[in-house]
N, C-alpha and C positions, 0 to 999 in steps of 0.2 A: 504493499499499500504506499510505502514512502516514495515509490517511483510515480505512481499514478497521481497521488496528491502529495506534492513535494513538501516534506516537513522534516523528517529525520534523514540524515545522509545515509546512503546505503553502505558506505564504508564501515560504519559501526556494525551493521548486520553481517557483513562479509567477515570481519575479524571475528565476531561472535560465532559465526557458522564454523570457522576454522577451529576455534577453541572447543566448541561443543561437539562437533561431529567429526573432526579430523580433516585432514587435507583433501582427500578424494571425495568424500561425501559432501564436504562443505562446498567445494567447487561445483559439484553437481547441483545442489540445492540453490546456490546463488545463481548459477548460469540459467537454470530453469526459470527462476523468479525474475531475473533480469530480462531474459528473452521474452517471456510471457508479458510482463508489464510494459516494456518498451514497445512491443508490437501492439499492445492495446492502446498506448498513448498515440502511436502513429495512426492507428485505425480511427480513434476518436476524433483526432484533429482532421483527418482526411474526410470522415463522414459528416461531422457536425460543424467543422470550421472554427473560425476565429473566436466566435462568441463563447463556445464551450471551453476552448483553451484558456481564454481569459478568466472564466469562472474557476477553472481548475487551478491555475497557477497564480491567480491574483493579478490585479491591475498593475501593481507596482513591479511585477516581474515580467510583464508582457514585452517590455522593451528588449529583454534578452532573447525572447522567442523571435521577435521581429528581426532583430539584428542577425541572429543566426540564420533564419530562413532566407532573408533577403540577400545576404552577402556571401555565404559560405557553402551551403549544403547541397544545393540541387545538382551540381554537376561534378562533384568530387567525392567518390566513395571513400577514398583514404582519409580525406579531411573529416568527413562525417564520422568514420570509425574512430579517428583521433578525438573528436569532440565527445563521442559516446564513451570514451574511456575516462572522461573527467567527472567531477562531481556534478556536472550540469547535464548529465545524460537524460534525465527526465524532460528538461526543457528542450534538448536536442531532438528527442523523439517527437515531441509536440511540433517543434518548428519544421522538422522534415515532413511531417504529415500535412503542413500547410503549403508545401512546395509542390512542384510537379514531379518529384522524385518517384521513380517506379518502386513498386513493392520489393521486387527482387533486389534492386540496388540497396534499398534500406536493410533488408534482411542480411545481405552479404556484409554490409558495413557493421551491422549490429553483431553478427556472429564473430567477425574479426575483432571488434572491440572487446567483446566478452572474453574471447580466447586469450587476448594479450593482457588485459587489465585484471581479470579475476584471480588467477593463480597467485600472484604476489601478495595481494591483500588478504586472501584466505590463508595464505601461508604465514602471514604475520600472526594470525590468531592461532594457527596450529603449531607455531613455534619452529617451523621448518627453515624459513629463511630469515636470518637476522637483518639482512640488508634489503628486505622486500620493497621498501619505499624507493631505493635506488633503482631496483629492477623495474618498477612501475614507471619511474621517471625516464629511464632510458627507453622503455617501450613507447611512451608518449612522444618523445623526441623523434624516435624512428618513424612513427606514424605520421607526424607532421612533416618530416623530411620526404616521405613518400607522397604526401599530399602536394607538397611544393613541386616535386618532380613531375607529378601528373599534370598539374596546372601549367607548368613550363612546357612540357611536351605537347599539350593541347594547344597552347598558344602558338607554338612553333609550327604545329601541323596546320593551323588555320592560316598562318602567314604565307 
């Protein structure tokens, strides 16, 4: 529920899942929850539009949704995946739903984001990786580098 109605950061739940269920089961539970809820956010935004999204995230946060959807998400799967790996992924899923992004592209970006960002955070809770935050940081930097490369190649191809 913290993804559908943004309130408590999912990072807290991810660490808790690692501590309570262990690394493997914790990843599985969090990945299923993230995938299900982000897909629901995307669907709700796509089906019911801006009015519902504003009621869900609040008027004060709508500027983040607008900025993400207008400037970054629609044409770049890697950048979308990178944003989905941040603490703002609930807003990103709503914002992507307000664009013309195809379902398949969103699901690919979501799966990529979950696969890269979930293990280090769950591992923190499970006590497997002491430097899990560093691993997450490097993963995010890698995703943004891929996004920039994709943008550069697209621009070059159009020229």
